[in-house]
Rosetta silent file (secondary structure, phi, psi, omega in degrees, C-alpha in Angstrom):
SEQUENCE: MSVGCKWAEKNPILHEYHNLEWGHPIIDSIELFERLCLQCVAAGGFKGRENKKTKEFDIDAAQLSVIEARGLYREKFHNFDPREMCKLTADDIDSIVESEMERESDSDSSFKGLSKNKQKLKALINNAKAFIKMEENGEDFSKFCWSFTNDKMILGGTNLIDIPKFASELSSELKKKGFTYTTPSVCYAFMQSVGIINDHSIDCPLRNECIEEAQIFGKQ
SCORE:     score description
SCORE:     0.000 S_00000001
   1 L     0.000  132.702  174.837  -12.972   16.062   10.248 S_00000001
   2 L   -72.993  152.796 -177.302  -13.045   17.992    7.006 S_00000001
   3 L  -124.390  152.909  177.366  -10.401   16.996    4.499 S_00000001
   4 L  -100.007   -8.502  178.794   -8.414   18.868    1.909 S_00000001
   5 L   -90.395  112.205 -171.579   -7.757   15.801   -0.252 S_00000001
   6 H   -58.864  -37.284 -176.536  -10.601   15.706   -2.753 S_00000001
   7 H   -61.743  -26.083 -175.804  -10.470   11.929   -3.365 S_00000001
   8 H   -77.991   -6.785 -178.024  -11.302   11.277    0.297 S_00000001
   9 H   -92.546    2.435 -172.805  -14.674   13.012   -0.016 S_00000001
  10 L   -75.045  -34.439  176.282  -16.123   10.444   -2.405 S_00000001
  11 L  -160.487  167.047 -175.698  -17.560    8.069    0.211 S_00000001
  12 H   -62.448  -32.400 -179.758  -17.372    7.288    3.951 S_00000001
  13 H   -63.766  -46.406  178.977  -14.919    4.405    3.484 S_00000001
  14 H   -67.087  -37.097  179.349  -12.381    6.639    1.765 S_00000001
  15 H   -60.745  -45.195  179.646  -12.992    9.418    4.279 S_00000001
  16 H   -67.838  -43.465  179.586  -12.163    7.106    7.181 S_00000001
  17 H   -60.578  -43.530  178.771   -9.165    5.577    5.396 S_00000001
  18 H   -61.870  -48.314 -174.391   -7.810    9.035    4.631 S_00000001
  19 H   -69.604  -39.263 -171.557   -8.281   10.348    8.155 S_00000001
  20 H   -98.392  -20.030 -171.154   -7.027    7.342   10.097 S_00000001
  21 L  -132.538  -49.983 -169.031   -4.460    5.691    7.856 S_00000001
  22 L   -62.889  120.519  177.759   -3.323    7.226    4.575 S_00000001
  23 L    86.941  -10.675  175.399   -0.026    9.039    4.994 S_00000001
  24 L   -73.553  128.928 -173.504    0.280    8.309    8.704 S_00000001
  25 L   -65.444  135.285  177.636    3.822    6.979    9.186 S_00000001
  26 L  -117.317  134.297  179.182    4.200    3.247    9.799 S_00000001
  27 L  -121.179   -7.833  179.320    7.378    1.734   11.201 S_00000001
  28 L   -78.459  129.989 -174.120    6.241   -1.820   11.988 S_00000001
  29 H   -63.218  -40.271 -178.864    7.608   -4.286    9.422 S_00000001
  30 H   -69.181  -40.173  177.100    4.503   -6.512    9.271 S_00000001
  31 H   -63.809  -40.578  176.599    2.200   -3.531    8.845 S_00000001
  32 H   -62.469  -42.140  179.770    4.444   -2.223    6.089 S_00000001
  33 H   -63.367  -40.721  177.163    4.384   -5.619    4.411 S_00000001
  34 H   -59.255  -47.710 -179.303    0.575   -5.687    4.539 S_00000001
  35 H   -61.720  -38.657  178.479    0.340   -2.281    2.871 S_00000001
  36 H   -64.769  -42.821  178.529    2.786   -3.378    0.181 S_00000001
  37 H   -59.565  -45.034 -178.981    0.753   -6.531   -0.466 S_00000001
  38 H   -64.816  -36.598  177.081   -2.458   -4.558   -0.818 S_00000001
  39 H   -70.262  -32.398  175.980   -0.817   -2.155   -3.239 S_00000001
  40 H   -62.205  -40.695  179.795    0.497   -5.116   -5.254 S_00000001
  41 H   -68.422  -42.242  178.252   -3.070   -6.352   -5.634 S_00000001
  42 H   -70.428  -28.351  178.503   -4.344   -2.889   -6.565 S_00000001
  43 L    51.417   52.790  178.705   -1.313   -2.487   -8.867 S_00000001
  44 L   141.229 -114.989  170.590   -1.408    1.278   -8.825 S_00000001
  45 L   116.817  -60.301 -177.556   -4.193    3.051   -7.049 S_00000001
  46 E  -113.075  131.034 -178.603   -3.658    6.799   -7.012 S_00000001
  47 E  -106.916  127.548 -178.170   -3.417    8.850  -10.175 S_00000001
  48 E   -88.192  141.360  172.459   -1.591   12.172  -10.067 S_00000001
  49 E  -123.768  110.494 -168.057   -2.766   15.291  -11.832 S_00000001
  50 E  -103.544  137.865  167.881    0.078   17.763  -11.838 S_00000001
  51 L  -127.520 -168.681 -171.965    0.118   21.510  -12.360 S_00000001
  52 L   -67.488  -30.101 -172.215    2.818   24.089  -11.758 S_00000001
  53 L  -112.501  -22.185 -173.800    2.306   24.486   -8.030 S_00000001
  54 L  -147.111  170.860  177.296    0.640   21.372   -6.687 S_00000001
  55 E  -133.528  121.956  179.318   -0.185   17.767   -7.337 S_00000001
  56 E  -106.907  151.287 -178.759   -3.644   16.370   -6.717 S_00000001
  57 E  -121.346  149.241  172.015   -4.523   12.713   -6.542 S_00000001
  58 E  -126.924  160.065 -175.756   -7.582   10.718   -7.406 S_00000001
  59 E  -105.302  144.435  178.942   -8.349    7.141   -6.526 S_00000001
  60 L  -102.504  172.425 -173.204   -9.102    4.395   -9.011 S_00000001
  61 H   -63.861  -37.145 -178.442  -11.573    1.511   -8.771 S_00000001
  62 H   -64.498  -41.759  179.521   -8.922   -1.127   -8.004 S_00000001
  63 H   -64.427  -45.051  179.284   -7.593    0.834   -5.023 S_00000001
  64 H   -61.490  -42.359 -179.703  -11.079    1.406   -3.628 S_00000001
  65 H   -60.254  -40.745 -179.578  -11.942   -2.274   -4.059 S_00000001
  66 H   -68.043  -39.726  177.951   -8.860   -3.335   -2.082 S_00000001
  67 H   -62.545  -43.994 -179.160   -9.641   -0.912    0.742 S_00000001
  68 H   -64.241  -36.156 -173.521  -13.216   -2.215    0.926 S_00000001
  69 L   -98.489   12.761 -174.028  -12.105   -5.872    0.904 S_00000001
  70 H   -58.044  -36.631  177.863   -9.141   -5.551    3.248 S_00000001
  71 H   -60.303  -39.941  177.580  -10.831   -7.627    5.931 S_00000001
  72 H   -66.255  -41.868  177.446  -11.222  -10.496    3.485 S_00000001
  73 H   -60.583  -41.846  179.058   -7.581  -10.254    2.426 S_00000001
  74 H   -63.942  -39.049  179.849   -6.522  -10.440    6.057 S_00000001
  75 H   -64.951  -46.325 -175.014   -8.729  -13.468    6.592 S_00000001
  76 H   -78.147  -25.509 -176.306   -7.448  -15.366    3.556 S_00000001
  77 L  -114.970   33.171  169.294   -3.788  -14.349    3.951 S_00000001
  78 H    53.414   45.194  179.102   -3.339  -14.917    7.683 S_00000001
  79 H    55.359   26.556  177.175   -3.288  -11.221    8.636 S_00000001
  80 H    59.777   32.536  170.472   -0.310  -10.867    6.296 S_00000001
  81 L   -77.620  111.752 -174.281    1.985  -12.784    8.597 S_00000001
  82 H   -55.797  -37.719 -178.067    4.738  -13.722    6.105 S_00000001
  83 H   -67.712  -36.097  176.610    5.573  -17.018    7.822 S_00000001
  84 H   -74.802  -38.079  179.340    1.969  -18.155    7.692 S_00000001
  85 H   -62.203  -32.754 -179.486    1.521  -16.881    4.139 S_00000001
  86 L   -62.845  -19.546 -179.555    4.472  -19.005    3.011 S_00000001
  87 L   -80.141  -15.356  179.209    2.413  -22.098    3.836 S_00000001
  88 L   -70.817  146.919 -178.664   -0.184  -21.210    1.178 S_00000001
  89 L  -117.892  173.560  175.757    0.049  -23.081   -2.111 S_00000001
  90 H   -60.963  -36.180  177.578   -1.050  -22.515   -5.693 S_00000001
  91 H   -64.443  -36.747  177.234   -3.984  -24.842   -4.972 S_00000001
  92 H   -62.603  -41.996  178.881   -4.978  -22.613   -2.050 S_00000001
  93 H   -64.458  -42.643  177.502   -5.036  -19.598   -4.365 S_00000001
  94 H   -58.656  -41.801 -179.635   -7.139  -21.505   -6.896 S_00000001
  95 H   -66.614  -40.882  178.424   -9.575  -22.373   -4.115 S_00000001
  96 H   -60.742  -46.327 -178.278   -9.729  -18.761   -2.881 S_00000001
  97 H   -65.725  -42.667  179.942  -10.501  -17.474   -6.379 S_00000001
  98 H   -62.337  -43.378  179.828  -13.128  -20.158   -7.034 S_00000001
  99 H   -66.446  -35.004  177.707  -14.918  -19.443   -3.764 S_00000001
 100 H   -67.006  -40.618  178.859  -14.868  -15.716   -4.500 S_00000001
 101 H   -64.842  -39.553  177.407  -16.387  -16.264   -7.930 S_00000001
 102 H   -66.001  -42.483 -179.871  -19.123  -18.420   -6.406 S_00000001
 103 H   -61.440  -43.461 -179.381  -19.799  -15.848   -3.706 S_00000001
 104 H   -65.008  -39.838 -178.030  -20.127  -13.060   -6.250 S_00000001
 105 H   -67.954  -24.639 -179.683  -22.462  -15.051   -8.470 S_00000001
 106 L   -95.270    0.048 -173.828  -24.761  -15.702   -5.488 S_00000001
 107 L  -110.189  143.674  175.172  -24.695  -12.135   -4.224 S_00000001
 108 L   -95.581    0.515 -175.906  -26.817   -9.135   -5.144 S_00000001
 109 L   -78.827  154.142  175.105  -24.308   -6.813   -3.492 S_00000001
 110 L   -81.872   -7.038  179.525  -22.056   -4.414   -5.394 S_00000001
 111 L   -68.194  120.692 -172.845  -19.220   -5.493   -3.098 S_00000001
 112 L   -93.190  -15.130  175.896  -16.684   -7.262   -5.345 S_00000001
 113 L    71.460 -145.069 -174.272  -14.423   -8.800   -2.720 S_00000001
 114 L   -74.755  157.420  172.840  -10.998  -10.212   -3.508 S_00000001
 115 L   -63.137  144.084  175.496   -9.128   -9.928   -6.764 S_00000001
 116 L  -100.618    9.637  177.542   -9.630  -12.890   -9.073 S_00000001
 117 L   -81.193  102.518 -175.248   -6.205  -12.381  -10.645 S_00000001
 118 H   -62.791  -34.747 -178.444   -4.410  -15.547   -9.595 S_00000001
 119 H   -65.568  -39.535  177.195   -0.999  -14.225  -10.598 S_00000001
 120 H   -64.574  -43.408 -178.021   -1.345  -11.222   -8.290 S_00000001
 121 H   -68.266  -38.203  176.439   -2.488  -13.391   -5.405 S_00000001
 122 H   -66.989  -30.129  177.286    0.306  -15.896   -5.966 S_00000001
 123 H   -62.688  -30.060  178.991    2.720  -12.966   -5.995 S_00000001
 124 H   -64.589  -38.657  176.969    1.746  -12.263   -2.388 S_00000001
 125 H   -66.195  -45.119  177.393    3.016  -15.700   -1.389 S_00000001
 126 H   -57.202  -42.575 -177.616    6.202  -15.122   -3.355 S_00000001
 127 H   -70.399  -30.710  174.540    6.676  -11.760   -1.641 S_00000001
 128 H   -64.192  -39.351  177.887    6.163  -13.334    1.771 S_00000001
 129 H   -66.097  -38.488  177.815    9.013  -15.724    0.965 S_00000001
 130 H   -66.409  -38.034  177.037   11.175  -12.788   -0.124 S_00000001
 131 H   -60.413  -48.000 -179.186   10.336  -10.993    3.144 S_00000001
 132 H   -62.204  -39.057  178.652   11.395  -14.054    5.164 S_00000001
 133 H   -62.800  -40.825  175.448   14.617  -14.327    3.186 S_00000001
 134 H   -59.958  -45.638 -178.920   15.434  -10.708    4.037 S_00000001
 135 H   -60.573  -42.909 -179.748   14.725  -11.435    7.687 S_00000001
 136 H   -66.717  -25.406  177.704   16.961  -14.515    7.638 S_00000001
 137 L   -87.903    6.852  177.471   19.717  -12.382    6.119 S_00000001
 138 L    81.530   16.344  179.968   19.441   -9.962    9.024 S_00000001
 139 L   -96.093  128.357  177.342   17.642   -7.236    7.050 S_00000001
 140 L   -87.406  123.037 -174.386   14.907   -5.281    8.793 S_00000001
 141 H   -64.476  -37.761  179.478   12.050   -4.598    6.378 S_00000001
 142 H   -64.596  -47.693  178.854   11.080   -1.332    8.034 S_00000001
 143 H   -61.320  -38.765  178.509   14.611    0.054    7.925 S_00000001
 144 H   -60.575  -49.656 -176.727   14.869   -1.079    4.310 S_00000001
 145 H   -62.822  -40.160 -177.065   11.662    0.712    3.239 S_00000001
 146 H   -80.967  -12.974 -175.125   12.548    3.965    4.987 S_00000001
 147 H   -68.144  -22.749 -175.294   16.166    3.959    3.795 S_00000001
 148 H   -73.177  -15.342  174.923   15.248    5.290    0.342 S_00000001
 149 H  -117.751   26.124 -179.771   14.359    8.687    1.839 S_00000001
 150 L    57.188   37.322  174.372   17.208    8.637    4.374 S_00000001
 151 L    66.726   24.655 -179.294   14.827    7.546    7.127 S_00000001
 152 L  -130.272  147.623  173.093   12.738   10.730    6.816 S_00000001
 153 L   -69.344  131.660  176.955    9.234   11.556    5.677 S_00000001
 154 E   -98.833  133.851 -179.158    9.266   13.384    2.342 S_00000001
 155 E   -89.715  115.147  175.730    6.693   16.120    1.833 S_00000001
 156 L   -66.319  155.125 -179.084    4.874   15.820   -1.468 S_00000001
 157 L    87.451  -10.054 -179.645    4.186   19.006   -3.364 S_00000001
 158 L  -121.616  -13.240 -176.280    7.593   20.402   -2.486 S_00000001
 159 L  -146.188   51.142 -171.505    9.986   17.901   -4.035 S_00000001
 160 L   -65.422  -25.780 -177.927    8.102   16.336   -6.941 S_00000001
 161 L   -66.370  -40.237 -175.487   11.211   15.741   -9.038 S_00000001
 162 L   -81.744  -24.691 -173.277   12.736   13.332   -6.515 S_00000001
 163 H   -58.783  -48.423  176.992    9.584   11.466   -5.525 S_00000001
 164 H   -59.579  -30.891  178.279    9.408    9.232   -8.636 S_00000001
 165 H   -64.121  -43.830  179.107   13.104    8.490   -8.103 S_00000001
 166 H   -58.704  -46.027 -178.366   12.441    7.189   -4.581 S_00000001
 167 H   -66.549  -39.184  179.274    9.693    4.880   -5.837 S_00000001
 168 H   -66.284  -39.604  179.086   11.791    3.643   -8.748 S_00000001
 169 H   -65.928  -43.191  177.774   14.733    2.891   -6.458 S_00000001
 170 H   -61.833  -44.982  178.977   12.517    0.981   -4.034 S_00000001
 171 H   -58.269  -45.275 -178.488   10.977   -0.957   -6.925 S_00000001
 172 H   -63.029  -43.815 -177.860   14.394   -1.870   -8.300 S_00000001
 173 H   -71.449  -36.294  176.217   15.730   -3.085   -4.962 S_00000001
 174 H   -62.464  -40.792  178.401   12.593   -5.084   -4.185 S_00000001
 175 H   -60.510  -42.594  179.191   12.937   -6.807   -7.543 S_00000001
 176 H   -62.214  -29.419 -178.731   16.539   -7.729   -6.725 S_00000001
 177 L   -88.793    3.029  174.633   15.318   -9.291   -3.491 S_00000001
 178 L   100.282    1.953  178.544   12.774  -11.434   -5.344 S_00000001
 179 L   -74.415  149.283  176.438    9.587   -9.388   -4.917 S_00000001
 180 L  -128.194  163.365 -175.353    7.124   -9.243   -7.805 S_00000001
 181 L    58.339   31.222  177.869    4.282   -6.887   -8.778 S_00000001
 182 L  -116.798   64.093  179.034    6.214   -4.081   -7.096 S_00000001
 183 L   -70.899  167.322  176.411    6.427   -1.638   -9.991 S_00000001
 184 H   -55.901  -37.694  179.679    7.401    2.013   -9.444 S_00000001
 185 H   -67.988  -38.045  175.836    3.711    3.013   -9.473 S_00000001
 186 H   -64.443  -43.420 -179.508    2.919    0.352   -6.857 S_00000001
 187 H   -66.552  -35.700  177.053    5.862    1.503   -4.750 S_00000001
 188 H   -63.557  -47.399  179.245    4.797    5.136   -5.034 S_00000001
 189 H   -62.382  -37.429  177.042    1.274    4.289   -3.829 S_00000001
 190 H   -63.233  -47.080 -178.211    2.801    2.207   -1.027 S_00000001
 191 H   -65.039  -34.334  173.812    5.096    5.032    0.077 S_00000001
 192 H   -64.318  -45.628 -174.565    2.134    7.423    0.108 S_00000001
 193 H   -61.194  -40.571 -172.432    0.060    4.986    2.122 S_00000001
 194 L   -98.454    7.919  173.343    2.624    4.424    4.886 S_00000001
 195 L    83.503    5.758  173.485    3.781    8.019    5.262 S_00000001
 196 L   -66.213  -36.309  170.083    7.219    7.679    3.716 S_00000001
 197 E  -117.331  121.393  178.956    5.869   10.265    1.292 S_00000001
 198 E   -92.249   98.148 -177.821    3.328   12.670    2.773 S_00000001
 199 L  -104.478   19.109  170.111    1.114   13.514   -0.184 S_00000001
 200 L   -61.123  142.264 -178.723   -1.759   15.082    1.706 S_00000001
 201 L   -62.304  157.585 -175.183   -2.641   18.312   -0.037 S_00000001
 202 L   -56.343  -34.893 -176.640   -1.173   21.531    1.350 S_00000001
 203 L   -93.661    8.188 -178.847   -4.540   22.608    2.781 S_00000001
 204 L   -85.929  128.825  179.672   -5.378   19.218    4.303 S_00000001
 205 H   -59.020  -27.079 -177.405   -5.346   19.146    8.153 S_00000001
 206 H   -72.426  -19.405  179.858   -3.902   15.627    8.044 S_00000001
 207 H   -58.782  -52.000 -179.369   -0.728   16.850    6.384 S_00000001
 208 H   -70.774  -33.208  177.935    0.572   18.498    9.558 S_00000001
 209 H   -62.184  -42.140  178.885   -0.812   15.729   11.754 S_00000001
 210 H   -67.820  -34.452  176.177    1.243   13.175    9.823 S_00000001
 211 H   -63.369  -43.407  179.242    4.316   15.415   10.102 S_00000001
 212 H   -62.533  -39.791  177.700    3.874   15.543   13.876 S_00000001
 213 H   -65.484  -38.734  178.092    3.611   11.748   14.013 S_00000001
 214 H   -62.193  -37.056  178.529    6.769   11.477   11.919 S_00000001
 215 H   -64.029  -38.760  178.465    8.559   13.694   14.429 S_00000001
 216 H   -62.152  -39.834 -178.713    7.527   11.326   17.248 S_00000001
 217 L   -83.776   -0.702 -177.940    8.993    8.392   15.303 S_00000001
 218 L    73.724   27.737 -177.505   12.148   10.334   14.457 S_00000001
 219 L  -108.833   18.777 -178.369   11.193   10.398   10.792 S_00000001
 220 L  -143.023    0.000    0.000   11.135   14.179   10.319 S_00000001
């Protein structure tokens, strides 16, 4: 499928991610948590270039690296099952980072694997604990994430003034619940990724496809 989002044309990995995942609405709480974790590690990801009529995005190296290494993250972090992640310790993170550094030093590949930032990786464990605490308090993570846009997909390019507000509000509330590394820029990239904000370009075929999926889920 041809794409209208320029960043997705850079390599086959991005092309597949764009077509099959980016902006497609997600309502499952564990899947949402995984996407949030990956954005925490990337700590940003998509950079906006704004003009009067549209907003285009480009991808940065950290975001691409996380997409490429997602299988490894799932392996090391128990498929992002929060209850299993809570069992990981600081020593486990130290071991993960050490093994990654050894693997890289022995490899001729350009594949960089997991982040070596221990604080980011430890934040994932912290965020798993915050997720569980929400669950124990009777809060549904999916309903929480979608509540900032009144349970509806927001179309990027048509309401740019409000979009940063949504991400800032999500960031603020996550912080209150004990989450870390969930800055407004991380939350914006997360909301783009899971279809809470549909930022496919106006001429991208996936824009309407994601809208149709949102209608099925009652999010449009």
